[in-house]
N, C-alpha and C positions, 0 to 999 in steps of 0.2 A: 340653895347656894350655901356652901360651907363658909367657915370663918376666913379661909384664905381667899375665897372668891369675893367676899365682902370687902376684905382689905385691899384686894386688887382694884375693885371698882372705886373705892374711896380714893385710892392713889391716882387712878386715872382721872377722876373728877378734879382732884387737887391740881394735877398737871395741866388740865385743860383750862381751869380758872386762872392759874398762874400765868400761862401763856397768853390768855385773853387780856389780863391786866397789863402785861408787858407790851402787847400789841396796841392796846388802847393808849398807852403813854407814847409809843413811837408814832402812832397815827394822829396824835394831838386831838383826841376825841373831844375834850372840853371846848376847844375852839370851834369844831364842827357843830357841837351842840348849841353854842352861843349864836352862831349864824342862823341855824334852823329856828331857834326860839325867837329871834328878832322878827322873822316873817310870820311865825305862828301866832304871835300876840295880836296881829292885825286881822286874823282870819277867824278866830274862835267865836267872837261875838257875832259877826255876820253869819257864821254857820248856824248858830243857835237861832237867830232871827229867821233864817230861811227854813230850818227844820220846823219851827213854830208855825210859820206861814203854811207849809205843806200840810202839816198835821191838823191844822184848824179846819181844813176842808172836810176832815173825817170825824173830828171830835170837837167838843166845845172848847173855846179859847182858854177859859180858866182851868179846865181839867187838863188840857195839854200842858200849860205852864207848870201846874202842880206836879204832874207826872214826870215832866222833863227834869225839873230840879231834884225830884226824888231819885231819878236814875243817876243824875250827875253826882248826887251825894253818895250813892252806892259805889260809884266808881272812884270818886276822888276824896270823899269825906265831907262832912257838913260845912266846915269852914270854907273850903274851896268852892262848894256849891253856892254858898252865900256871896262869895266874891264874884263869881261868874254872873250870878243873878243881878248884882249891883251894876256890873259892867254892861250887861245886856239892856237893862232898864235905862241906864244913862245913854246908851247908844240909841235906843228906840225913841227917847224923848227929844232928840236933837232936831228932828224934822217930822214932816207929815208922814203918814203911813206909806203912801205910794213912793215918795221920795226916799224914805228910809230903806225900803226893800230894794230899790234900784242901786242905792249906794252900797247896801249890804252885799248885793250880788257882785258888783264891781270889785269891792274890797275882798270878797271871798275868792273870786277868780284870780286876782292879782296876788294876794297874800298867800293863799293856800297852794296855788300852783308853784309859786316861787319857793315856798317852804318845802314842798314835796320834791321839787327839782333839786334843791340843795340837799335834801335827805338822800335822794338817788345818787348824787355825786359823792356824798359821804360814804354810802354803802359801797360804791365802786372803789373808793380809796381804801376802805377797811378790808375789802376782799381782793385787793391788788388786781382789779379788772383793768386791762390796758384800754386806753382811749382809742375808739374807732375813728378811722379817717373818713368822717362824714362832712358833707357841706354844712356850713354853720347854720344857715336858715333851715335846712331840713332837720338837723339835729335839734334846733330850738323848737320847731313846731312839733317834732316827735316827743320831746321831753314834756312839753306843755300838754300835749294830747294825753299822754300817759298819766300825768298829774291830774288832769281834769277827770279822767276815768276813775282814778282813786278817790277824788272828791265825791263823785256821784255814788260810789260804793259806800263811802263813809256816811254820806247823807242818808242813803237807803238803809244802812244799818241802824242809824239813829232813829229814823222814822219807824222801822220795823220793831225795834226794842220798845219805842214809845207806845205803839199800838198794842204790843204784847203785854206791856205793863198795865195798860188801861183795861184790857179785857181779862186779865188773869184772875181778878177777884170773882168775876162772873163764872169763868171756867171752873175755878176751884170750888165755888159754891155749888155748881151743878154736880160735880163729881162727889162732893161731900154728901149729897142726898142719895147717891147710888152705890158708893163704895164704903167698905169698912173704915173705921176711924184711923187705924194704923197706916192704911194706904194714903189717905188724904193728908195725914201728918207728913208722910214721905214726900208728897207733892209740895207741901209748904217748904220743906227743907230743900227741895230741888230748885225753887225759885231763885234764892240768892246765888246759886251756881250759874245762873244764866249770865250774870255780869262777867264772871270769870271766863265763861266759854266765849262770850262775845269779844272779850279782850284778847283771848287766845286766837280767835279767828282774825281779828284786826291785825295783830302782829304777824300772823302767818301770811296774810295778803300782802303786807308791806314787804316782808322778806322774800316773798315769792315773785312778786310782780316788778318791783322797782329796779333791782340791780340789772346791769347789762350782762348778765350771765345766768346760768341755770344750776341750781343746787337740787339734788334729789329731794323729793317731797318728805321723806322720812327725816332727813337731816334738818330741813327747814322746820318741820313739826317739833323736833326736839329743841331747836333753838328758840322757837316761838313759845314753847312750854316753859323753858328756862326763863325767858324774858317775862312771861306772865307771872311766874312765881316771884321774880324780883319786883315786878310792878306791885303785886298785892302786898308784899312785905313792906316795900317802900311807901305805899299808900298810908299804911298805919303809922309807920315811923314819922313820916312827914306831917301827918295829921297830929300826932303827939307833939312834935316840935312846934308846929304853928299854934296848937291849942295852949301851949305853956310858954309861949314867947310873946313879946310885946311888939312884934313886927308891924302889925296893923295899926296899933296905937302910935307907934313911933313916927310913921309916915302920914298919919292923920287922913286927909282927904284922898291921898294916893295909896292908902293902905291896902285896899282891895286889889288894886293893880299890881302892887309889889308882891302880894301873896300869890296872885295869879302867875306872875312872872317866875317866881321861885318854883312853883309847881310845874310849870311848863319846862323850864330848864332842867330841873331835877329828873323828870320822867324821860326827857329826850336823852339824857345821859344814860339812863337805865336801858333804853331801847338800843342805843349805839353800843353799849357794852354787851347787850344780848346779841347784837350782830357780830361783834368780835368773837363771842363764844361760839356762835353758829359756824363762823369761818374756821375756827380752830377745830371744832368737832368734826366738820366736814373733811378737813385735812387729815384727821385721824383715820378717815375711811379711804385714804389714798386718792382723794380728788386732786386734780392738777389745777394750778392757777391760783391757789390760796396759800396763805402763810402757813 
């Protein structure tokens, strides 16, 4: 690609991002993010409890907890992982184990399905998807069913990553005895990429499944990739901010919850902006029904 080609590509990216920002303002994305964050905060702790419960059937309890919080730290940063750990432990200590799991399941079904239903509505707004004339009860049950399916997928991803994280040292050690050192070093470098790939897959699933419209897979992939890059950059910027601020100290007992709320809201904004970018990018490919 020549200099003119690079310049044209940069101008195109600039135009797409500029249009995405304009659309985000018009669509009141911050308000959508606040509504989604409200329901999300009620479902994350129950989700972790259920993931821990499922994984403990396959691995020891202490190992599961250690690996889970290690994965969370890889995705969100150590301070955020510590905040989630505090919330999960506080949630778990409020009742007996059986009762805790029942409450966790109820809270997860209600909180997560409502959050995902709201996210679905936000994506429809962002992409100008017209409302279909469906019976209220049918639409409600359909939306909740799709949301529950997404929850199952998310839970499965968490459990799968958790098991992969647990067995990866054994696999790496096995290959270390069979392969040259430079290849095993490459395998070690590949492990951190798994979190980025899982994030990309997660965003792709949400953008592909939730909206009441269909976008070509290539456009969804580009949008998910852009959103993943924003997420990874934002993760380090937010960790830098939280690590050098007194937010947790200022709110004392509620500090972990406030840090968690900031993280949730911030990343929902990133995802919704990524959705705006996806819609604008798709429109550049002459798709109808988008801005």
